[in-house]
Structures are given as structure tokens and as C-alpha cells.
C-alpha positions as CSV (number, residue, x, y, z in Angstrom):
1,M,-22.5,21.4,9.2
2,L,-21.8,25.1,10.2
3,L,-19.2,25.5,12.8
4,T,-18.3,28.4,15.1
5,V,-14.5,28.0,15.2
6,K,-12.3,29.4,17.9
7,A,-9.6,31.7,16.5
8,S,-7.0,29.8,18.6
9,T,-7.8,26.6,16.8
10,I,-7.4,27.9,13.2
11,P,-3.6,26.9,13.1
12,I,-4.6,23.4,14.2
13,F,-7.1,23.1,11.3
14,F,-4.5,24.5,9.0
15,A,-2.0,21.8,10.1
16,A,-4.6,19.2,9.5
17,G,-5.0,20.4,5.9
18,V,-1.2,20.3,5.4
19,A,-1.1,16.7,6.7
20,L,-3.9,15.7,4.3
21,L,-2.1,17.4,1.4
22,M,1.1,15.5,2.3
23,A,-0.8,12.2,2.3
24,L,-2.3,12.9,-1.1
25,E,1.1,14.1,-2.5
26,Q,2.7,10.7,-1.7
27,L,-0.1,8.9,-3.7
28,T,0.0,11.2,-6.7
29,R,3.6,10.7,-7.5
30,K,4.5,9.4,-10.9
31,K,5.5,6.0,-9.7
32,P,4.4,5.6,-6.0
33,N,6.0,2.7,-4.2
34,K,5.2,0.9,-0.9
35,A,7.2,3.5,1.1
36,N,5.0,6.3,-0.5
37,A,1.8,4.4,0.4
38,L,2.9,3.9,4.0
39,F,4.1,7.5,4.3
40,S,0.7,8.6,3.0
41,V,-1.1,6.5,5.6
42,I,1.0,8.0,8.3
43,F,0.0,11.5,7.3
44,F,-3.6,10.6,6.8
45,C,-3.6,9.3,10.4
46,C,-2.0,12.6,11.4
47,Y,-4.7,14.5,9.5
48,L,-7.5,12.5,11.4
49,I,-5.8,13.0,14.8
50,I,-5.1,16.8,14.3
51,Q,-8.6,17.4,12.8
52,G,-10.2,15.4,15.6
53,A,-8.3,17.5,18.2
54,A,-9.4,20.7,16.5
55,F,-13.1,19.5,16.5
56,V,-12.8,18.6,20.2
57,A,-11.3,21.9,21.1
58,N,-14.3,23.6,19.5
59,G,-16.8,21.2,21.2
60,V,-18.1,19.8,18.0
61,P,-18.4,16.0,18.6
62,P,-21.3,16.1,21.1
63,K,-23.4,17.9,18.4
64,H,-21.9,16.1,15.4
65,P,-20.6,12.6,16.5
66,L,-19.4,11.8,13.0
67,S,-16.7,14.4,13.3
68,L,-14.8,12.1,15.7
69,Y,-15.1,9.0,13.4
70,L,-11.7,7.3,12.9
71,F,-10.0,9.5,15.4
72,F,-9.3,6.6,17.8
73,T,-8.5,4.3,14.9
74,A,-5.8,6.7,13.7
75,I,-4.2,7.0,17.1
76,T,-3.9,3.2,17.3
77,L,-2.9,2.8,13.6
78,V,-0.1,5.4,13.3
79,G,2.4,3.5,15.5
80,P,2.5,0.2,13.5
81,V,2.4,2.0,10.1
82,Y,5.3,4.2,11.3
83,Y,7.2,1.1,12.3
84,F,6.7,-0.6,9.0
85,Y,7.5,2.5,7.0
86,F,11.0,2.8,8.6
87,N,11.6,-1.0,8.3
88,F,10.6,-1.0,4.7
89,L,13.1,1.8,3.9
90,L,15.9,0.4,6.0
91,H,15.3,-3.3,5.4
92,P,13.6,-3.7,1.9
93,E,14.8,-7.3,1.7
94,V,12.6,-8.4,4.6
95,E,9.5,-10.3,3.5
96,Y,6.3,-9.8,5.4
97,G,3.7,-12.6,5.9
98,P,0.3,-13.0,7.5
99,R,1.7,-13.0,11.0
100,H,2.8,-9.4,10.6
101,L,-0.9,-8.5,10.4
102,L,-1.0,-9.0,14.1
103,H,0.6,-5.6,14.5
104,F,-2.7,-4.1,13.2
105,V,-5.1,-6.1,15.3
106,P,-5.6,-3.3,17.9
107,A,-6.4,-0.9,15.1
108,F,-8.9,-3.3,13.5
109,I,-10.6,-3.8,16.9
110,V,-10.8,0.0,17.5
111,F,-12.1,0.5,13.9
112,F,-14.8,-2.0,14.5
113,L,-15.8,-0.4,17.8
114,E,-15.9,3.1,16.3
115,T,-17.9,1.9,13.4
116,A,-20.4,0.1,15.7
117,F,-20.7,3.3,17.8
118,Q,-21.4,5.5,14.7
119,A,-24.1,3.0,13.7
120,M,-26.0,3.8,17.0
121,P,-29.0,6.3,17.0
122,L,-27.9,9.9,16.9
123,E,-29.5,10.8,20.3
124,F,-27.6,8.0,22.0
125,K,-24.2,9.1,20.5
126,Q,-24.8,12.7,21.4
127,Q,-25.7,11.9,25.0
128,W,-22.7,9.5,25.3
129,L,-20.3,12.1,23.9
130,L,-21.8,14.9,26.0
131,E,-21.1,12.8,29.2
132,M,-17.6,12.1,27.9
133,F,-17.0,15.9,27.5
134,T,-18.4,17.0,30.8
135,S,-18.0,14.2,33.3
136,P,-14.9,12.9,35.1
137,P,-12.5,10.5,33.2
138,Q,-14.7,7.4,33.3
139,N,-15.8,7.1,29.7
140,A,-14.7,4.0,27.8
141,L,-13.4,6.1,24.9
142,M,-10.7,7.4,27.2
143,V,-9.3,3.8,27.4
144,L,-9.0,3.9,23.6
145,V,-7.0,7.1,23.7
146,V,-4.6,5.8,26.4
147,L,-4.1,2.5,24.7
148,G,-3.5,4.2,21.3
149,A,-1.0,6.6,22.7
150,A,0.8,3.7,24.6
151,N,0.8,1.7,21.4
152,A,2.4,4.4,19.3
153,A,5.0,5.1,22.0
154,A,5.9,1.4,22.2
155,Y,6.6,1.2,18.5
156,L,8.7,4.4,18.6
157,V,10.8,3.2,21.4
158,Y,11.4,-0.1,19.7
159,L,12.4,1.6,16.5
160,L,14.8,3.9,18.3
161,K,16.4,1.1,20.3
162,V,16.9,-1.5,17.5
163,D,17.8,0.6,14.5
164,L,18.4,4.3,15.2
165,G,20.3,3.5,18.4
166,L,23.0,1.9,16.3
167,V,23.9,5.1,14.6
168,W,23.2,7.7,17.3
169,N,26.8,8.9,17.4
170,V,27.5,8.8,13.6
171,D,28.7,12.3,12.8
172,E,27.4,12.3,9.2
173,I,23.8,12.1,10.3
174,K,23.9,13.2,13.9
175,T,22.0,16.4,13.5
176,E,19.2,15.0,11.3
177,L,18.9,11.9,13.4
178,R,18.5,13.8,16.7
179,L,16.0,16.1,15.0
180,I,13.9,13.0,14.3
181,V,14.2,11.9,17.9
182,I,13.2,15.3,19.1
183,I,10.2,15.3,16.8
184,N,9.1,11.9,18.0
185,V,9.5,12.8,21.6
186,L,7.5,16.0,21.0
187,A,4.8,14.0,19.3
188,I,4.4,11.8,22.3
189,M,4.3,15.0,24.5
190,A,1.6,16.3,22.2
191,V,-0.5,13.2,22.6
192,V,-0.1,13.3,26.3
193,S,-1.1,17.0,26.4
194,L,-4.2,16.2,24.4
195,L,-5.0,13.2,26.7
196,V,-4.4,15.1,30.0
197,G,-6.2,18.3,28.7
198,F,-9.2,16.3,27.6
199,T,-9.4,13.9,30.5
200,F,-9.1,16.6,33.2
201,K,-11.0,19.2,31.3
202,L,-8.0,21.6,30.9
203,P,-8.7,23.5,27.6
204,K,-5.4,25.4,27.5
205,V,-3.4,22.1,27.9
206,F,-5.5,20.5,25.2
207,I,-5.1,23.3,22.7
208,G,-1.4,23.4,23.6
209,G,-1.2,19.7,22.5
210,G,-3.0,20.7,19.3
211,Y,-0.5,23.4,18.6
212,L,2.4,21.0,19.2
213,L,0.9,18.6,16.6
214,A,0.5,21.5,14.2
215,L,4.1,22.6,14.6
216,L,5.3,19.0,14.3
217,T,3.4,18.6,11.0
218,M,4.9,21.7,9.6
219,G,8.4,20.6,10.9
220,V,8.1,17.2,9.3
221,F,6.9,18.8,6.0
222,L,9.9,21.2,5.9
223,G,12.4,18.5,7.1
224,Y,11.2,16.0,4.5
225,N,12.0,18.5,1.8
226,R,15.2,19.8,3.4
227,Y,16.7,16.3,3.8
228,P,15.2,14.1,1.0
229,H,18.2,11.6,1.1
230,F,18.5,11.3,4.9
231,L,16.8,7.9,5.1
232,R,19.0,6.5,2.4
233,L,22.1,7.7,4.3
234,L,20.6,6.3,7.5
235,K,20.2,2.9,5.9
236,T,23.8,2.9,4.8
237,E,25.1,3.8,8.2
238,I,23.0,1.1,9.9
239,E,24.2,-1.5,7.6
240,K,27.8,-0.5,8.3
241,K,27.3,-0.7,12.0
242,R,25.6,-4.0,11.8
243,Y,28.5,-5.4,9.8
244,E,30.9,-4.1,12.5
245,R,28.9,-6.0,15.1
246,S,28.3,-9.1,13.0
247,S,28.9,-12.5,14.5
248,L,30.2,-13.6,11.1
249,N,33.2,-11.3,11.0
250,K,35.7,-14.2,11.8
251,I,33.8,-16.8,9.7
252,D,34.9,-17.7,6.2
253,I,31.7,-16.9,4.3
254,D,32.8,-18.7,1.1
255,T,33.4,-21.9,3.0
256,I,30.0,-21.6,4.7
257,H,28.4,-21.1,1.3
258,D,30.1,-24.1,-0.2
259,L,29.3,-26.4,2.7
260,L,25.7,-25.3,2.8
261,M,25.2,-25.8,-1.0
262,N,26.8,-29.2,-0.7
263,L,24.3,-30.2,2.1
264,V,21.2,-29.0,0.2
265,E,22.1,-29.7,-3.4
266,R,24.1,-33.0,-3.1
267,Q,23.2,-34.5,0.2
268,K,19.6,-33.1,0.1
269,I,19.6,-32.6,3.8
270,F,16.2,-30.8,3.4
271,T,14.5,-34.2,3.0
272,D,14.9,-34.7,6.8
273,T,11.5,-33.9,8.2
274,D,13.0,-33.0,11.6
275,L,15.5,-30.5,10.2
276,N,15.5,-27.2,12.0
277,L,17.7,-24.1,12.3
278,K,19.6,-25.5,15.3
279,S,20.5,-28.9,13.7
280,L,21.5,-27.3,10.4
281,A,23.7,-24.8,12.2
282,E,25.4,-27.6,14.2
283,T,26.1,-29.5,11.0
284,L,27.9,-26.3,9.7
285,S,29.7,-25.7,13.0
286,L,27.8,-22.5,13.5
287,T,25.5,-21.1,16.1
288,P,21.8,-20.7,15.1
289,H,22.3,-16.9,15.3
290,Q,25.2,-17.1,12.9
291,L,23.3,-19.2,10.4
292,S,20.3,-17.0,10.6
293,E,22.5,-13.9,10.1
294,Y,24.2,-15.6,7.1
295,L,20.8,-16.5,5.5
296,N,19.4,-13.0,6.0
297,N,22.4,-11.0,5.0
298,H,24.0,-13.1,2.3
299,L,21.1,-15.0,0.7
300,E,18.3,-12.5,1.6
301,T,16.0,-15.2,3.0
302,D,15.2,-17.0,6.2
303,F,15.7,-20.6,7.3
304,R,12.1,-21.8,6.5
305,S,11.9,-20.1,3.1
306,F,15.4,-21.4,2.2
307,I,14.6,-25.1,3.0
308,N,11.1,-25.0,1.5
309,H,12.5,-23.7,-1.8
310,Y,14.6,-26.8,-2.1
311,R,11.8,-29.1,-1.0
312,V,9.5,-27.6,-3.6
313,E,12.1,-27.9,-6.4
314,E,12.7,-31.6,-5.5
315,A,8.9,-32.2,-5.4
316,K,8.5,-30.7,-8.8
317,R,11.2,-33.0,-10.2
318,L,9.7,-36.1,-8.6
319,L,6.1,-35.2,-9.7
320,L,7.2,-35.2,-13.3
321,E,9.8,-38.0,-13.3
322,D,7.5,-40.5,-11.6
323,P,3.9,-39.9,-12.6
324,E,2.6,-43.1,-10.8
325,R,4.1,-42.0,-7.5
326,G,1.5,-40.7,-5.0
327,V,1.6,-37.1,-4.0
328,L,1.5,-38.0,-0.3
329,D,4.6,-40.1,-0.7
330,I,6.5,-37.3,-2.5
331,C,5.3,-34.9,0.3
332,F,7.1,-36.9,3.0
333,D,10.1,-37.9,0.8
334,V,11.0,-34.2,0.3
335,G,10.8,-33.4,3.9
336,F,7.3,-32.0,4.6
337,G,5.5,-33.2,7.7
338,S,1.9,-33.0,6.4
339,K,0.1,-32.8,3.1
340,S,-1.6,-29.5,4.1
341,S,1.7,-27.7,4.6
342,F,3.1,-29.3,1.4
343,N,0.1,-28.1,-0.6
344,A,0.2,-24.6,0.9
345,V,4.0,-24.1,0.3
346,F,3.9,-25.6,-3.1
347,K,1.0,-23.5,-4.3
348,K,2.6,-20.3,-2.9
349,A,5.7,-21.1,-4.9
350,T,4.1,-22.3,-8.2
351,G,0.5,-21.0,-8.2
352,K,-0.7,-24.6,-8.3
353,T,-1.2,-27.6,-6.0
354,P,1.1,-30.5,-6.6
355,S,-1.7,-32.5,-8.4
356,E,-2.5,-29.5,-10.6
357,Y,1.1,-28.9,-11.4
358,R,1.5,-32.6,-12.4
359,T,-1.6,-32.5,-14.6
360,A,-0.7,-29.2,-16.2
361,S,2.9,-30.4,-17.0
362,S,1.5,-33.7,-18.5
363,I,-0.8,-31.8,-20.8
364,Q,2.0,-29.5,-22.0
365,T,4.3,-32.5,-22.6
366,A,1.6,-34.3,-24.6
């Protein structure tokens, strides 16, 4: 499609191109890791948002609805991805499960709605978008913009409060850290400018928001190359601050370790179906928070994973030592409350169900 581009929006299109190049650069590295993949998604979202803003500033969507496809999805997705990117860098020991997918539910819903809209007849889409661009703020798409901006802001505030707030006054990284905060605040201001400018039909305010996004993209690009080791230093400082605030400072860690190993390896406390974090902590004369902190920081696991590991190992032993014993009996004997949870946890740990594990082991022995 041929476009008549306003000269004032050329820098916005340029910034969109830079964001796309940064997204591709992360994926074309020699050995890209999860952090690179997440960083790539962040910048691809920025590319979609900035490009969408440039198209809107030029009045393109009412004529070419496809130009706005994934714009709202990107607004909703960038917050959760940004959150997981920083958490992966700062806390690589954390394991993520299916429940963490809940963070992306809003983005999935918006993606479905956008895709359904784009599947509509062209005339319908053009008329709908024309009304959105010329009428007062009553179009349903405005709700998606507001919710997406609020979603991104919520993740940013949480990140700043929980992690970055710990090291706000650390001299070694004070300048770089506050630059990140300034960039994030300006990003929110840019989204608000786009929202207000579009909603109330204020072209200058809208284009100003686009310029803010363009400047921020270039700033992040330059800052990323200027301070390549900043996040590594940030992680070190956060860990130091957390240790200073740790509830385990006055606890003998070696004694806790010995007591815990005695409970699980000799007394096999994990066979108690009713065992939970609180009861185990009371046995060790700890608070649930202290036990959880010990498991996370010293064993790099959580309570459920820790107990299930011993239950699975005990089940493996019983399955092989007593071939005539029923799987259901073993399930309850090792501490599981149902056969379904036993099968699920066992298969996740071994790749086989208990019955398949027993059969495979018998064949190998024979």
C-alpha cells in the first residue's frame, strides 16, 4: 500500500525500525538464551506499538485496517514480558510453571479479539475504524488501549517496588538505576500521551507521544550498549540487600540443613499426606517464611518440589523392590493424596507413569 507520510512522523517510523532491528539482533546472536528471547519480544512489541502510533498519526488504519493488527496485543503483552525478563535475569533459579501463564491471559484475549476483528469484511472494519477516529471516545478499542496501558504500568510498579526498590540508594549503580526508572516513567507518559491525544483528537499530543517513544527507543538502544553489565551488577546488589534483610541471619543454617535431611531421609516425614509448609516449619522450630526462604535461597527449590522429589524417589524404590504391590498402595504410602497427582508428579520427574516405570525397569533387569 502507498502511503502519504507526514514529515513529522518520519522519526517515529525510524524508531520503529530501530526497535525491530534490536528485536532481530537478540535472536541472531551466536547462542541466544531465554533472556535474549524475552528482550527480543519486548522490542518487537515496541516496534508494533511505535509503528501503530505512526500509522495512526498518518490516518492509515481507516483505509488499511491491517496496519493496526497486533497493536493492542503488543500494548497488553509488553508489561508481562518486561516483568519476566527482569525476573529471569535477577532470579534465574526460579522455576516457572503453568500458573505463570495467567500473566499472559489478557494478551491472549486481546489477540483473539484483534484476530476476530481482522477476519471481518473490509467494509465493516473500515467503517468501524473511521468512527473510532472521528467520533468521541466511545469505541470499544479504546478500552483495550486503557487496559493495556494500565497492565504495563502495574507490572512496572511491582518490579520497581519489589526488586529495584531494594537498591535505590546503592551508590555503585545509582545513576544507571535512576536512568532506568526515568525511562520507564517516560514510557508511561508516552502511552498516556498517545491515549489522550487519540481519545480527544489532539494530533499534537498524539505525535508528541510518538516522539517520546522514539526517543526512548534510541535511549534504550544506546544505554544497553553503554552499560552491558548493569543488570549483572544489579543482581549482585539485590542479593546483598536481601541477605541483609534475611530472616535467617540469626539461624544456624548448618543445623537446619542437618535437621531437615534427618526428617526426610531417615524419618521420611514426606510420607505424611497432611504435611505442609507450616507443619514442617514448626517441626524445625522455624516460621513458614523462614523455611520457605531457606528452601529458595539454599536449596534453590520450593516446598512442594522439595517434598515431591523425596516422594518420587521413595516410590521408585518401592515399585522395584515389591513388584506385587499395587501402584495405588505405593501412591498413598509415599504421601500423595490421589493417584492422579501421583501420576502427574511421577511422570514429570521420570518421563513415565509409575506403571510404565515399573515395566521398563523389569524389562531392563530381565
